[in-house]
Legacy VTK file of the C-alpha trace (Angstrom):
# vtk DataFile Version 3.0
C-alpha trace
ASCII
DATASET POLYDATA
POINTS 135 float
-105.623 -121.673 83.085
-102.156 -121.730 81.605
-102.769 -124.520 79.115
-105.754 -124.476 76.794
-104.574 -126.463 73.760
-101.740 -128.870 73.159
-100.167 -129.371 69.765
-97.414 -131.941 69.464
-94.278 -131.941 67.389
-94.119 -134.154 64.309
-91.480 -136.273 66.032
-93.783 -136.824 69.026
-96.644 -137.697 66.665
-94.485 -140.310 64.936
-93.462 -141.732 68.305
-97.088 -141.875 69.457
-98.086 -143.695 66.272
-95.482 -146.334 67.112
-96.712 -146.514 70.709
-100.322 -146.877 69.586
-99.318 -149.792 67.381
-97.208 -151.462 70.091
-99.559 -151.010 73.055
-102.928 -151.105 71.343
-103.893 -147.870 73.130
-105.865 -145.945 70.535
-106.200 -142.495 72.104
-103.445 -139.888 71.950
-104.492 -138.393 75.282
-104.103 -141.657 77.196
-100.575 -142.179 75.900
-99.769 -138.527 76.613
-100.925 -138.932 80.215
-98.591 -141.887 80.660
-95.789 -139.857 79.100
-96.352 -136.850 81.350
-96.372 -138.977 84.493
-93.228 -140.809 83.423
-91.384 -137.534 82.888
-92.657 -136.021 86.131
-91.302 -139.073 87.980
-87.826 -138.387 86.584
-85.719 -136.492 89.133
-84.055 -134.137 86.662
-85.548 -131.034 85.088
-86.225 -131.570 81.387
-83.688 -129.729 79.255
-84.943 -126.454 77.877
-85.442 -126.611 74.140
-87.601 -125.137 71.430
-90.096 -127.843 70.506
-91.963 -127.177 67.285
-95.733 -127.560 67.179
-95.541 -128.865 63.639
-97.892 -131.849 63.629
-101.627 -132.101 63.189
-102.074 -133.778 66.598
-103.856 -131.299 68.805
-106.077 -131.644 71.845
-107.554 -129.413 74.477
-106.338 -129.531 78.065
-109.772 -130.926 79.008
-109.345 -133.814 76.573
-105.757 -134.383 77.686
-106.592 -134.541 81.383
-110.128 -135.854 81.278
-111.772 -136.015 84.672
-108.332 -135.801 86.302
-107.251 -132.596 84.550
-107.060 -130.712 87.856
-104.868 -133.434 89.341
-102.467 -133.339 86.382
-102.292 -129.549 86.690
-101.593 -129.800 90.430
-98.818 -132.348 89.808
-97.299 -130.129 87.143
-97.417 -127.018 89.326
-95.952 -128.891 92.279
-93.108 -130.091 90.087
-92.458 -126.527 88.893
-92.290 -125.368 92.513
-89.981 -128.242 93.459
-87.702 -127.365 90.538
-87.577 -123.728 91.689
-89.367 -122.413 88.618
-92.483 -120.949 90.215
-96.018 -121.257 88.910
-96.312 -118.437 86.406
-98.747 -119.684 83.721
-96.121 -119.287 80.985
-93.603 -121.349 82.960
-96.156 -124.055 83.727
-97.141 -124.274 80.054
-93.506 -124.464 78.958
-92.684 -127.148 81.536
-95.742 -129.139 80.514
-94.568 -129.130 76.923
-91.039 -130.164 77.917
-92.240 -132.920 80.253
-94.773 -134.233 77.764
-92.286 -134.486 74.927
-89.586 -135.971 77.170
-92.054 -138.587 78.418
-93.132 -139.496 74.891
-89.471 -139.931 73.956
-88.887 -142.136 77.002
-91.833 -144.358 76.131
-90.945 -144.572 72.448
-87.303 -145.336 73.221
-88.074 -148.134 75.660
-87.275 -151.360 73.835
-89.052 -153.394 76.522
-92.371 -151.736 75.745
-94.070 -154.241 73.470
-97.644 -154.324 74.770
-99.946 -152.560 77.185
-98.903 -154.767 80.121
-95.376 -153.435 79.764
-96.631 -149.965 80.703
-97.774 -151.194 84.090
-94.530 -153.119 84.562
-92.639 -149.934 83.778
-94.507 -148.053 86.490
-94.106 -150.872 89.000
-90.360 -151.210 88.392
-89.964 -147.433 88.652
-91.918 -147.346 91.923
-89.703 -150.100 93.348
-86.547 -148.235 92.334
-87.805 -145.014 93.919
-88.774 -146.857 97.094
-85.277 -148.375 97.340
-83.687 -144.948 96.842
-85.838 -143.473 99.613
-84.983 -146.175 102.189
LINES 1 136
135 0 1 2 3 4 5 6 7 8 9 10 11 12 13 14 15 16 17 18 19 20 21 22 23 24 25 26 27 28 29 30 31 32 33 34 35 36 37 38 39 40 41 42 43 44 45 46 47 48 49 50 51 52 53 54 55 56 57 58 59 60 61 62 63 64 65 66 67 68 69 70 71 72 73 74 75 76 77 78 79 80 81 82 83 84 85 86 87 88 89 90 91 92 93 94 95 96 97 98 99 100 101 102 103 104 105 106 107 108 109 110 111 112 113 114 115 116 117 118 119 120 121 122 123 124 125 126 127 128 129 130 131 132 133 134
């Protein structure tokens, strides 16, 4: 497996603290799953950058993904293939980190996200926009 442990940047930790307060979701891994899926739904490749692992927020891949860890890995690998990056474990791990941090930034920067219900509205509105684009 390409990803064993995940350590977030201090900026991502601060953003997750805000998101925990706003949504009432208490677990880092749940918010991180939302963030990953939000970033994977974005059509563009996340910009390559060096993201420090300078916070004390760390979790294993098993904790991150829970019982759907294999599904998250499959989605991530598929996205890497679609982006023309291949599925080398190093590439997959790097793309995971980039997608995760981009997704956390998207969630934290969304001024309409004020409670947990807004997360589902965000997904629904995104799904409707994608469906319109595909028609």
